[in-house]
VEXNU-366690 format. One record per residue (C-alpha): residue in one letter; chain; x, y, z. Coordinates in nm, 2 decimals, always signed. Layout:
REM residues N
+-----+-------+--------+--------+--------+
: res : chain :     px :     py :     pz :
+-----+-------+--------+--------+--------+
:   a :     A :      X :      Y :      Z :
...
+-----+-------+--------+--------+--------+
REM end
This chain:
REM residues 407
+-----+-------+--------+--------+--------+
: res : chain :     px :     py :     pz :
+-----+-------+--------+--------+--------+
:   m :     A :  -0.01 :  +0.01 :  +0.01 :
:   t :     A :  +0.12 :  +0.32 :  -0.15 :
:   a :     A :  +0.11 :  +0.60 :  +0.18 :
:   q :     A :  -0.09 :  +0.92 :  +0.09 :
:   t :     A :  +0.14 :  +1.25 :  +0.05 :
:   i :     A :  +0.04 :  +1.63 :  +0.16 :
:   r :     A :  -0.09 :  +1.66 :  -0.19 :
:   d :     A :  -0.35 :  +1.48 :  -0.09 :
:   l :     A :  -0.44 :  +1.67 :  +0.19 :
:   l :     A :  -0.40 :  +2.02 :  +0.12 :
:   p :     A :  -0.76 :  +2.05 :  -0.05 :
:   s :     A :  -0.92 :  +1.93 :  +0.29 :
:   a :     A :  -0.69 :  +2.10 :  +0.53 :
:   a :     A :  -0.92 :  +2.40 :  +0.56 :
:   g :     A :  -1.07 :  +2.45 :  +0.91 :
:   r :     A :  -0.93 :  +2.09 :  +0.99 :
:   a :     A :  -0.65 :  +2.05 :  +1.26 :
:   v :     A :  -0.37 :  +1.92 :  +1.15 :
:   i :     A :  -0.09 :  +1.74 :  +1.33 :
:   v :     A :  +0.24 :  +1.76 :  +1.22 :
:   r :     A :  +0.52 :  +1.53 :  +1.31 :
:   s :     A :  +0.81 :  +1.75 :  +1.20 :
:   d :     A :  +1.19 :  +1.71 :  +1.31 :
:   l :     A :  +1.27 :  +2.02 :  +1.49 :
:   n :     A :  +1.60 :  +1.84 :  +1.67 :
:   v :     A :  +1.81 :  +2.14 :  +1.67 :
:   p :     A :  +2.16 :  +2.25 :  +1.87 :
:   l :     A :  +2.14 :  +2.53 :  +2.13 :
:   n :     A :  +2.37 :  +2.73 :  +2.32 :
:   d :     A :  +2.26 :  +2.96 :  +2.57 :
:   g :     A :  +1.90 :  +2.88 :  +2.46 :
:   k :     A :  +1.94 :  +3.02 :  +2.13 :
:   v :     A :  +1.92 :  +2.79 :  +1.86 :
:   t :     A :  +2.26 :  +2.76 :  +1.67 :
:   d :     A :  +2.22 :  +2.54 :  +1.35 :
:   d :     A :  +1.80 :  +2.65 :  +1.24 :
:   g :     A :  +1.86 :  +2.39 :  +0.91 :
:   r :     A :  +1.65 :  +2.09 :  +1.05 :
:   i :     A :  +1.36 :  +2.41 :  +1.12 :
:   r :     A :  +1.42 :  +2.55 :  +0.79 :
:   a :     A :  +1.35 :  +2.20 :  +0.66 :
:   s :     A :  +1.08 :  +2.17 :  +0.84 :
:   l :     A :  +0.86 :  +2.47 :  +0.78 :
:   p :     A :  +0.74 :  +2.41 :  +0.44 :
:   v :     A :  +0.42 :  +2.18 :  +0.50 :
:   i :     A :  +0.39 :  +2.34 :  +0.82 :
:   t :     A :  +0.32 :  +2.68 :  +0.65 :
:   d :     A :  +0.18 :  +2.53 :  +0.32 :
:   l :     A :  -0.13 :  +2.37 :  +0.59 :
:   a :     A :  -0.13 :  +2.72 :  +0.77 :
:   r :     A :  -0.20 :  +2.88 :  +0.44 :
:   a :     A :  -0.42 :  +2.65 :  +0.38 :
:   g :     A :  -0.66 :  +2.71 :  +0.61 :
:   a :     A :  -0.58 :  +2.39 :  +0.85 :
:   k :     A :  -0.51 :  +2.45 :  +1.27 :
:   v :     A :  -0.13 :  +2.32 :  +1.28 :
:   i :     A :  -0.02 :  +2.15 :  +1.63 :
:   v :     A :  +0.33 :  +2.05 :  +1.55 :
:   l :     A :  +0.51 :  +1.73 :  +1.74 :
:   a :     A :  +0.87 :  +1.75 :  +1.84 :
:   h :     A :  +1.15 :  +1.67 :  +2.03 :
:   l :     A :  +1.47 :  +1.79 :  +2.10 :
:   g :     A :  +1.75 :  +1.58 :  +2.28 :
:   r :     A :  +1.70 :  +1.29 :  +2.53 :
:   p :     A :  +1.56 :  +1.42 :  +2.88 :
:   n :     A :  +1.49 :  +1.05 :  +2.92 :
:   g :     A :  +1.05 :  +1.12 :  +3.01 :
:   t :     A :  +1.15 :  +1.42 :  +3.23 :
:   v :     A :  +1.05 :  +1.79 :  +3.19 :
:   v :     A :  +1.42 :  +1.88 :  +3.15 :
:   p :     A :  +1.42 :  +2.30 :  +3.07 :
:   q :     A :  +1.77 :  +2.37 :  +2.88 :
:   y :     A :  +1.55 :  +2.10 :  +2.65 :
:   s :     A :  +1.22 :  +2.29 :  +2.59 :
:   l :     A :  +1.14 :  +2.41 :  +2.24 :
:   a :     A :  +1.07 :  +2.75 :  +2.31 :
:   p :     A :  +1.37 :  +2.84 :  +2.15 :
:   v :     A :  +1.28 :  +2.65 :  +1.84 :
:   a :     A :  +0.90 :  +2.82 :  +1.89 :
:   q :     A :  +1.06 :  +3.16 :  +1.89 :
:   r :     A :  +1.27 :  +3.09 :  +1.56 :
:   m :     A :  +0.99 :  +2.93 :  +1.37 :
:   t :     A :  +0.83 :  +3.28 :  +1.41 :
:   e :     A :  +1.16 :  +3.44 :  +1.32 :
:   l :     A :  +1.15 :  +3.25 :  +1.00 :
:   t :     A :  +0.75 :  +3.29 :  +0.91 :
:   d :     A :  +0.51 :  +3.55 :  +0.91 :
:   i :     A :  +0.31 :  +3.34 :  +1.13 :
:   s :     A :  +0.29 :  +3.32 :  +1.50 :
:   v :     A :  +0.39 :  +2.99 :  +1.66 :
:   t :     A :  +0.27 :  +2.95 :  +2.02 :
:   l :     A :  +0.44 :  +2.69 :  +2.23 :
:   a :     A :  +0.21 :  +2.46 :  +2.48 :
:   e :     A :  +0.37 :  +2.40 :  +2.80 :
:   d :     A :  +0.28 :  +2.08 :  +2.82 :
:   v :     A :  +0.25 :  +1.76 :  +2.62 :
:   t :     A :  -0.08 :  +1.63 :  +2.64 :
:   g :     A :  -0.17 :  +1.83 :  +2.94 :
:   i :     A :  -0.38 :  +2.15 :  +3.02 :
:   s :     A :  -0.19 :  +2.36 :  +2.81 :
:   a :     A :  -0.18 :  +2.15 :  +2.53 :
:   q :     A :  -0.56 :  +2.08 :  +2.54 :
:   d :     A :  -0.66 :  +2.44 :  +2.60 :
:   k :     A :  -0.42 :  +2.59 :  +2.32 :
:   a :     A :  -0.53 :  +2.36 :  +2.06 :
:   a :     A :  -0.86 :  +2.42 :  +2.15 :
:   q :     A :  -0.85 :  +2.77 :  +2.12 :
:   l :     A :  -0.61 :  +2.75 :  +1.77 :
:   e :     A :  -0.81 :  +2.91 :  +1.46 :
:   d :     A :  -0.80 :  +2.89 :  +1.11 :
:   g :     A :  -0.41 :  +2.95 :  +0.99 :
:   q :     A :  -0.28 :  +2.92 :  +1.34 :
:   i :     A :  +0.06 :  +2.71 :  +1.47 :
:   l :     A :  +0.03 :  +2.53 :  +1.82 :
:   l :     A :  +0.39 :  +2.38 :  +1.85 :
:   i :     A :  +0.32 :  +2.11 :  +2.16 :
:   e :     A :  +0.57 :  +2.10 :  +2.41 :
:   n :     A :  +0.90 :  +1.86 :  +2.35 :
:   v :     A :  +0.75 :  +1.53 :  +2.32 :
:   r :     A :  +1.03 :  +1.32 :  +2.50 :
:   f :     A :  +0.93 :  +1.49 :  +2.86 :
:   d :     A :  +0.65 :  +1.23 :  +2.82 :
:   a :     A :  +0.81 :  +0.90 :  +2.91 :
:   r :     A :  +0.55 :  +0.69 :  +2.71 :
:   e :     A :  +0.73 :  +0.89 :  +2.39 :
:   t :     A :  +0.98 :  +0.64 :  +2.42 :
:   s :     A :  +0.85 :  +0.35 :  +2.60 :
:   n :     A :  +0.91 :  -0.01 :  +2.46 :
:   d :     A :  +0.55 :  -0.09 :  +2.61 :
:   d :     A :  +0.30 :  -0.09 :  +2.30 :
:   a :     A :  +0.05 :  +0.04 :  +2.58 :
:   e :     A :  +0.21 :  +0.28 :  +2.75 :
:   r :     A :  +0.29 :  +0.44 :  +2.35 :
:   a :     A :  -0.09 :  +0.34 :  +2.25 :
:   v :     A :  -0.26 :  +0.57 :  +2.51 :
:   l :     A :  +0.01 :  +0.83 :  +2.47 :
:   a :     A :  -0.07 :  +0.84 :  +2.08 :
:   t :     A :  -0.42 :  +0.84 :  +2.13 :
:   e :     A :  -0.41 :  +1.15 :  +2.33 :
:   f :     A :  -0.22 :  +1.33 :  +2.10 :
:   a :     A :  -0.49 :  +1.22 :  +1.86 :
:   a :     A :  -0.71 :  +1.38 :  +2.09 :
:   l :     A :  -0.54 :  +1.74 :  +2.01 :
:   a :     A :  -0.71 :  +1.71 :  +1.68 :
:   g :     A :  -1.02 :  +1.65 :  +1.75 :
:   p :     A :  -1.26 :  +1.42 :  +1.54 :
:   d :     A :  -1.17 :  +1.53 :  +1.17 :
:   g :     A :  -0.80 :  +1.57 :  +1.26 :
:   a :     A :  -0.50 :  +1.42 :  +1.01 :
:   y :     A :  -0.19 :  +1.36 :  +1.09 :
:   v :     A :  +0.15 :  +1.42 :  +0.88 :
:   n :     A :  +0.48 :  +1.29 :  +0.94 :
:   d :     A :  +0.75 :  +1.50 :  +0.81 :
:   a :     A :  +1.01 :  +1.44 :  +1.01 :
:   f :     A :  +1.22 :  +1.19 :  +0.85 :
:   g :     A :  +1.47 :  +1.24 :  +1.13 :
:   a :     A :  +1.26 :  +1.02 :  +1.37 :
:   v :     A :  +1.08 :  +0.77 :  +1.12 :
:   h :     A :  +1.37 :  +0.47 :  +1.27 :
:   r :     A :  +1.22 :  +0.50 :  +1.58 :
:   k :     A :  +0.90 :  +0.37 :  +1.71 :
:   h :     A :  +0.73 :  +0.63 :  +1.91 :
:   a :     A :  +0.40 :  +0.78 :  +1.98 :
:   s :     A :  +0.46 :  +1.06 :  +1.78 :
:   v :     A :  +0.60 :  +0.87 :  +1.50 :
:   y :     A :  +0.45 :  +0.51 :  +1.48 :
:   d :     A :  +0.15 :  +0.48 :  +1.68 :
:   i :     A :  -0.06 :  +0.76 :  +1.61 :
:   a :     A :  -0.07 :  +0.71 :  +1.27 :
:   s :     A :  -0.34 :  +0.44 :  +1.30 :
:   l :     A :  -0.54 :  +0.66 :  +1.47 :
:   l :     A :  -0.57 :  +0.94 :  +1.17 :
:   p :     A :  -0.63 :  +0.97 :  +0.81 :
:   s :     A :  -0.20 :  +0.97 :  +0.79 :
:   y :     A :  +0.00 :  +1.10 :  +0.49 :
:   q :     A :  +0.37 :  +1.17 :  +0.41 :
:   g :     A :  +0.52 :  +1.48 :  +0.44 :
:   a :     A :  +0.72 :  +1.66 :  +0.13 :
:   l :     A :  +1.03 :  +1.61 :  +0.35 :
:   v :     A :  +0.97 :  +1.25 :  +0.37 :
:   a :     A :  +0.93 :  +1.22 :  +0.03 :
:   t :     A :  +1.24 :  +1.45 :  -0.09 :
:   e :     A :  +1.46 :  +1.22 :  +0.17 :
:   l :     A :  +1.37 :  +0.89 :  +0.02 :
:   n :     A :  +1.38 :  +1.00 :  -0.33 :
:   v :     A :  +1.76 :  +1.11 :  -0.30 :
:   l :     A :  +1.87 :  +0.78 :  -0.10 :
:   d :     A :  +1.69 :  +0.57 :  -0.34 :
:   r :     A :  +1.94 :  +0.74 :  -0.60 :
:   l :     A :  +2.19 :  +0.58 :  -0.36 :
:   i :     A :  +2.13 :  +0.22 :  -0.35 :
:   v :     A :  +1.90 :  +0.19 :  -0.68 :
:   d :     A :  +2.13 :  +0.21 :  -1.03 :
:   p :     A :  +2.32 :  +0.52 :  -0.89 :
:   h :     A :  +2.52 :  +0.68 :  -1.18 :
:   r :     A :  +2.92 :  +0.62 :  -1.14 :
:   p :     A :  +3.19 :  +0.67 :  -1.07 :
:   y :     A :  +2.98 :  +0.62 :  -0.70 :
:   t :     A :  +3.20 :  +0.73 :  -0.35 :
:   v :     A :  +3.08 :  +0.69 :  +0.01 :
:   v :     A :  +3.26 :  +0.87 :  +0.23 :
:   l :     A :  +3.24 :  +0.77 :  +0.63 :
:   g :     A :  +3.33 :  +0.92 :  +0.88 :
:   g :     A :  +3.26 :  +0.99 :  +1.27 :
:   s :     A :  +3.42 :  +0.82 :  +1.55 :
:   k :     A :  +3.30 :  +0.50 :  +1.58 :
:   v :     A :  +3.32 :  +0.21 :  +1.33 :
:   s :     A :  +3.05 :  -0.01 :  +1.48 :
:   d :     A :  +2.83 :  +0.31 :  +1.43 :
:   k :     A :  +2.86 :  +0.22 :  +1.04 :
:   l :     A :  +2.88 :  -0.16 :  +1.05 :
:   a :     A :  +2.56 :  -0.22 :  +0.84 :
:   v :     A :  +2.62 :  +0.06 :  +0.61 :
:   i :     A :  +2.96 :  -0.04 :  +0.55 :
:   d :     A :  +2.82 :  -0.39 :  +0.44 :
:   n :     A :  +2.56 :  -0.27 :  +0.25 :
:   l :     A :  +2.73 :  -0.04 :  +0.06 :
:   l :     A :  +3.00 :  -0.20 :  -0.03 :
:   d :     A :  +2.89 :  -0.39 :  -0.32 :
:   r :     A :  +2.73 :  -0.15 :  -0.43 :
:   a :     A :  +2.93 :  +0.20 :  -0.44 :
:   d :     A :  +3.27 :  +0.25 :  -0.62 :
:   t :     A :  +3.48 :  +0.34 :  -0.35 :
:   l :     A :  +3.49 :  +0.44 :  +0.04 :
:   l :     A :  +3.69 :  +0.67 :  +0.15 :
:   i :     A :  +3.78 :  +0.64 :  +0.52 :
:   g :     A :  +3.84 :  +0.92 :  +0.82 :
:   g :     A :  +3.74 :  +1.09 :  +1.10 :
:   g :     A :  +3.81 :  +0.85 :  +1.46 :
:   m :     A :  +3.69 :  +0.55 :  +1.26 :
:   a :     A :  +3.96 :  +0.56 :  +1.04 :
:   f :     A :  +4.23 :  +0.41 :  +1.36 :
:   t :     A :  +4.04 :  +0.11 :  +1.37 :
:   f :     A :  +4.11 :  +0.07 :  +0.96 :
:   l :     A :  +4.48 :  +0.12 :  +1.00 :
:   k :     A :  +4.52 :  -0.10 :  +1.34 :
:   a :     A :  +4.38 :  -0.32 :  +1.10 :
:   q :     A :  +4.64 :  -0.31 :  +0.87 :
:   g :     A :  +4.90 :  -0.30 :  +1.14 :
:   h :     A :  +4.97 :  -0.01 :  +1.18 :
:   d :     A :  +5.02 :  +0.15 :  +1.54 :
:   v :     A :  +4.77 :  +0.42 :  +1.61 :
:   a :     A :  +4.93 :  +0.59 :  +1.90 :
:   s :     A :  +4.59 :  +0.65 :  +2.13 :
:   s :     A :  +4.41 :  +0.68 :  +1.88 :
:   l :     A :  +4.01 :  +0.61 :  +1.93 :
:   l :     A :  +4.03 :  +0.25 :  +1.88 :
:   e :     A :  +3.77 :  -0.04 :  +1.85 :
:   e :     A :  +3.95 :  -0.33 :  +1.90 :
:   d :     A :  +3.66 :  -0.56 :  +1.93 :
:   q :     A :  +3.61 :  -0.43 :  +1.52 :
:   i :     A :  +3.94 :  -0.52 :  +1.43 :
:   p :     A :  +3.82 :  -0.89 :  +1.27 :
:   v :     A :  +3.50 :  -0.71 :  +1.10 :
:   v :     A :  +3.72 :  -0.42 :  +0.94 :
:   k :     A :  +4.00 :  -0.66 :  +0.85 :
:   d :     A :  +3.67 :  -0.85 :  +0.64 :
:   y :     A :  +3.59 :  -0.61 :  +0.49 :
:   l :     A :  +3.97 :  -0.53 :  +0.35 :
:   r :     A :  +3.95 :  -0.88 :  +0.21 :
:   r :     A :  +3.63 :  -0.86 :  +0.04 :
:   s :     A :  +3.75 :  -0.46 :  -0.11 :
:   e :     A :  +4.09 :  -0.66 :  -0.24 :
:   a :     A :  +3.85 :  -0.95 :  -0.39 :
:   g :     A :  +3.66 :  -0.69 :  -0.61 :
:   a :     A :  +3.44 :  -0.46 :  -0.37 :
:   a :     A :  +3.41 :  -0.18 :  -0.35 :
:   n :     A :  +3.83 :  -0.01 :  -0.31 :
:   i :     A :  +3.86 :  +0.10 :  +0.09 :
:   v :     A :  +4.05 :  +0.41 :  +0.10 :
:   i :     A :  +4.16 :  +0.54 :  +0.44 :
:   p :     A :  +4.45 :  +0.81 :  +0.61 :
:   t :     A :  +4.80 :  +0.79 :  +0.49 :
:   d :     A :  +4.88 :  +1.10 :  +0.71 :
:   v :     A :  +4.72 :  +1.22 :  +0.98 :
:   i :     A :  +4.75 :  +1.52 :  +1.20 :
:   v :     A :  +4.88 :  +1.40 :  +1.58 :
:   a :     A :  +4.86 :  +1.61 :  +1.86 :
:   e :     A :  +4.98 :  +1.56 :  +2.25 :
:   a :     A :  +4.63 :  +1.61 :  +2.39 :
:   f :     A :  +4.27 :  +1.63 :  +2.31 :
:   s :     A :  +4.28 :  +2.02 :  +2.29 :
:   a :     A :  +4.21 :  +2.32 :  +2.05 :
:   d :     A :  +4.56 :  +2.49 :  +2.15 :
:   a :     A :  +4.74 :  +2.15 :  +2.17 :
:   a :     A :  +5.05 :  +2.10 :  +1.99 :
:   h :     A :  +5.06 :  +1.89 :  +1.71 :
:   a :     A :  +5.19 :  +1.78 :  +1.35 :
:   v :     A :  +5.16 :  +1.57 :  +1.04 :
:   v :     A :  +5.28 :  +1.23 :  +1.03 :
:   d :     A :  +5.29 :  +0.98 :  +0.79 :
:   a :     A :  +4.96 :  +0.71 :  +0.86 :
:   n :     A :  +5.24 :  +0.43 :  +0.96 :
:   a :     A :  +5.43 :  +0.66 :  +1.21 :
:   m :     A :  +5.16 :  +0.76 :  +1.47 :
:   a :     A :  +5.34 :  +0.70 :  +1.78 :
:   s :     A :  +5.68 :  +0.94 :  +1.62 :
:   g :     A :  +5.46 :  +1.22 :  +1.65 :
:   p :     A :  +5.35 :  +1.49 :  +1.91 :
:   g :     A :  +5.28 :  +1.27 :  +2.25 :
:   g :     A :  +5.45 :  +1.00 :  +2.17 :
:   s :     A :  +5.25 :  +0.70 :  +2.22 :
:   d :     A :  +4.99 :  +0.93 :  +2.40 :
:   g :     A :  +4.96 :  +1.12 :  +2.10 :
:   l :     A :  +4.60 :  +1.12 :  +1.95 :
:   g :     A :  +4.51 :  +1.10 :  +1.58 :
:   l :     A :  +4.29 :  +1.44 :  +1.53 :
:   d :     A :  +4.23 :  +1.45 :  +1.20 :
:   i :     A :  +4.32 :  +1.32 :  +0.85 :
:   g :     A :  +4.63 :  +1.48 :  +0.70 :
:   p :     A :  +4.63 :  +1.75 :  +0.41 :
:   a :     A :  +4.82 :  +1.45 :  +0.16 :
:   t :     A :  +4.51 :  +1.26 :  +0.26 :
:   a :     A :  +4.30 :  +1.52 :  +0.26 :
:   k :     A :  +4.40 :  +1.61 :  -0.14 :
:   l :     A :  +4.37 :  +1.23 :  -0.24 :
:   y :     A :  +4.07 :  +1.19 :  -0.12 :
:   s :     A :  +3.91 :  +1.54 :  -0.28 :
:   q :     A :  +4.00 :  +1.43 :  -0.63 :
:   h :     A :  +3.83 :  +1.08 :  -0.57 :
:   i :     A :  +3.50 :  +1.27 :  -0.45 :
:   e :     A :  +3.55 :  +1.54 :  -0.78 :
:   a :     A :  +3.56 :  +1.24 :  -0.97 :
:   s :     A :  +3.25 :  +1.11 :  -0.90 :
:   s :     A :  +2.94 :  +1.12 :  -1.04 :
:   t :     A :  +2.75 :  +1.02 :  -0.70 :
:   v :     A :  +2.86 :  +1.08 :  -0.33 :
:   f :     A :  +2.73 :  +0.98 :  -0.02 :
:   w :     A :  +2.90 :  +1.15 :  +0.30 :
:   n :     A :  +2.85 :  +1.07 :  +0.67 :
:   g :     A :  +3.03 :  +1.18 :  +0.93 :
:   p :     A :  +3.31 :  +1.42 :  +0.96 :
:   m :     A :  +3.69 :  +1.36 :  +0.91 :
:   g :     A :  +3.84 :  +1.50 :  +1.24 :
:   v :     A :  +3.73 :  +1.75 :  +1.54 :
:   f :     A :  +3.63 :  +1.97 :  +1.33 :
:   e :     A :  +3.49 :  +2.21 :  +1.63 :
:   m :     A :  +3.87 :  +2.27 :  +1.64 :
:   e :     A :  +3.98 :  +2.51 :  +1.43 :
:   n :     A :  +4.34 :  +2.29 :  +1.38 :
:   f :     A :  +4.16 :  +2.00 :  +1.31 :
:   a :     A :  +3.93 :  +2.08 :  +1.08 :
:   g :     A :  +4.13 :  +2.11 :  +0.79 :
:   g :     A :  +4.01 :  +1.78 :  +0.68 :
:   t :     A :  +3.63 :  +1.85 :  +0.68 :
:   y :     A :  +3.65 :  +2.09 :  +0.52 :
:   a :     A :  +3.83 :  +2.00 :  +0.24 :
:   v :     A :  +3.60 :  +1.68 :  +0.21 :
:   a :     A :  +3.30 :  +1.93 :  +0.19 :
:   k :     A :  +3.43 :  +2.16 :  +0.00 :
:   a :     A :  +3.52 :  +1.90 :  -0.28 :
:   l :     A :  +3.11 :  +1.79 :  -0.27 :
:   t :     A :  +3.04 :  +2.16 :  -0.37 :
:   n :     A :  +3.24 :  +2.04 :  -0.69 :
:   v :     A :  +3.01 :  +1.76 :  -0.77 :
:   q :     A :  +2.87 :  +1.72 :  -1.12 :
:   g :     A :  +2.63 :  +1.51 :  -1.04 :
:   l :     A :  +2.43 :  +1.41 :  -0.69 :
:   s :     A :  +2.63 :  +1.52 :  -0.40 :
:   v :     A :  +2.48 :  +1.42 :  -0.04 :
:   v :     A :  +2.56 :  +1.52 :  +0.32 :
:   g :     A :  +2.41 :  +1.29 :  +0.53 :
:   g :     A :  +2.27 :  +1.42 :  +0.78 :
:   g :     A :  +2.37 :  +1.48 :  +1.17 :
:   d :     A :  +2.77 :  +1.60 :  +1.21 :
:   s :     A :  +2.80 :  +1.60 :  +0.86 :
:   a :     A :  +2.54 :  +1.90 :  +0.84 :
:   a :     A :  +2.64 :  +2.03 :  +1.15 :
:   a :     A :  +2.99 :  +2.09 :  +1.01 :
:   v :     A :  +2.90 :  +2.24 :  +0.65 :
:   r :     A :  +2.72 :  +2.48 :  +0.81 :
:   a :     A :  +3.00 :  +2.59 :  +1.06 :
:   l :     A :  +3.27 :  +2.58 :  +0.83 :
:   g :     A :  +3.03 :  +2.83 :  +0.62 :
:   f :     A :  +2.92 :  +2.64 :  +0.35 :
:   a :     A :  +2.52 :  +2.68 :  +0.26 :
:   d :     A :  +2.27 :  +2.42 :  +0.24 :
:   e :     A :  +2.22 :  +2.54 :  -0.17 :
:   d :     A :  +2.64 :  +2.42 :  -0.22 :
:   y :     A :  +2.49 :  +2.08 :  -0.26 :
:   g :     A :  +2.29 :  +1.81 :  -0.40 :
:   h :     A :  +2.07 :  +1.70 :  -0.08 :
:   i :     A :  +2.15 :  +1.78 :  +0.33 :
:   s :     A :  +1.94 :  +1.46 :  +0.51 :
:   t :     A :  +1.73 :  +1.63 :  +0.79 :
:   g :     A :  +1.87 :  +1.29 :  +1.01 :
:   g :     A :  +2.17 :  +1.07 :  +1.00 :
:   g :     A :  +2.03 :  +0.82 :  +1.22 :
:   a :     A :  +1.73 :  +0.76 :  +1.00 :
:   s :     A :  +1.95 :  +0.79 :  +0.65 :
:   l :     A :  +2.21 :  +0.51 :  +0.76 :
:   e :     A :  +1.92 :  +0.27 :  +0.82 :
:   y :     A :  +1.73 :  +0.36 :  +0.53 :
:   l :     A :  +2.15 :  +0.27 :  +0.39 :
:   e :     A :  +2.18 :  -0.07 :  +0.53 :
:   g :     A :  +1.85 :  -0.17 :  +0.40 :
:   k :     A :  +1.60 :  -0.16 :  +0.74 :
:   a :     A :  +1.29 :  -0.06 :  +0.70 :
:   l :     A :  +1.16 :  +0.27 :  +0.91 :
:   p :     A :  +0.88 :  +0.18 :  +1.13 :
:   g :     A :  +0.75 :  +0.57 :  +1.08 :
:   i :     A :  +0.71 :  +0.54 :  +0.73 :
:   d :     A :  +0.59 :  +0.19 :  +0.70 :
:   a :     A :  +0.29 :  +0.33 :  +0.96 :
:   l :     A :  +0.18 :  +0.53 :  +0.64 :
:   a :     A :  +0.13 :  +0.27 :  +0.43 :
:   r :     A :  -0.07 :  +0.04 :  +0.67 :
+-----+-------+--------+--------+--------+
REM end
């Protein structure tokens, strides 16, 4: 069964309460939104519904408050930023399904927007107990009333079997949001007959976070470029001394198998030839570029830490990327938040802007990195709003939030 989309809903939206599950999980600092990319990506569906005359009730989460009210995870700064980015005022309910949410939902007029407080303030949202989630989903649906509808536009949450993502879809007429539809379309282009050469760039801290996606893409891509903390497990698997760099010893056998598959004809796995090693995990720590096979000779000796790919590796990776017709990137190449260790991530981000084809930045830290390093969303073919969801889709896993819309 194919899910209905927001295009099917808009003609009948006037006068109806429409619950929209959005992904507004943005970084905050001192109560201010520091990267509004997910808010900007979510607003088109919300404002389209409001301008069509719907009473829009937005559900979203922020961080992991673990079922308790944690003020630092309030969506108040998000409501403020939403109002700044659109000409429609956004009201914030002070609770999830309590008196404030009920009263404000009942008072909502056509064309207005109500943002419900962080749904993860209620432990039932993420409960493993189906019955507990179902009760909360029923309370969400009640906010919309008997003629309500539900739109899932939170691609960053569709891999979660949560009350506001999965259970509510069986209680109201349900629709797929435009952002979710776009994400699925782009990701399908990465796994179904991608234009070649096809390069996948993987970084981040842990190999274990990327095992399934490596396993699935190893036979689909032409080249895998490995960076970030996970690169040191690959280097160790090849027999290199990685000093005190981040290492997952238990994943070395798995990585060795990937390298064997690569040599046997799967995607070409490319790992760093040089590394920036620092004597400590600090922005101003002494650091130097060393060959990947001589990391213990760098600052800190055997206590040294690899915090970025080196310039030769960055140049090599850039060449691979720019020669490709399809590129998917997930995970920074180093500790990009520190200027001395941002060079590798910057080089990859820059190279992706020169791709003559489809360039996809896979959400999460990668999306934050390109913006922090001065690049615009428009510089890329697509910036995903869902790091974890993107990876699980590329792993070939079913996404509960997507499946729920087609029930």
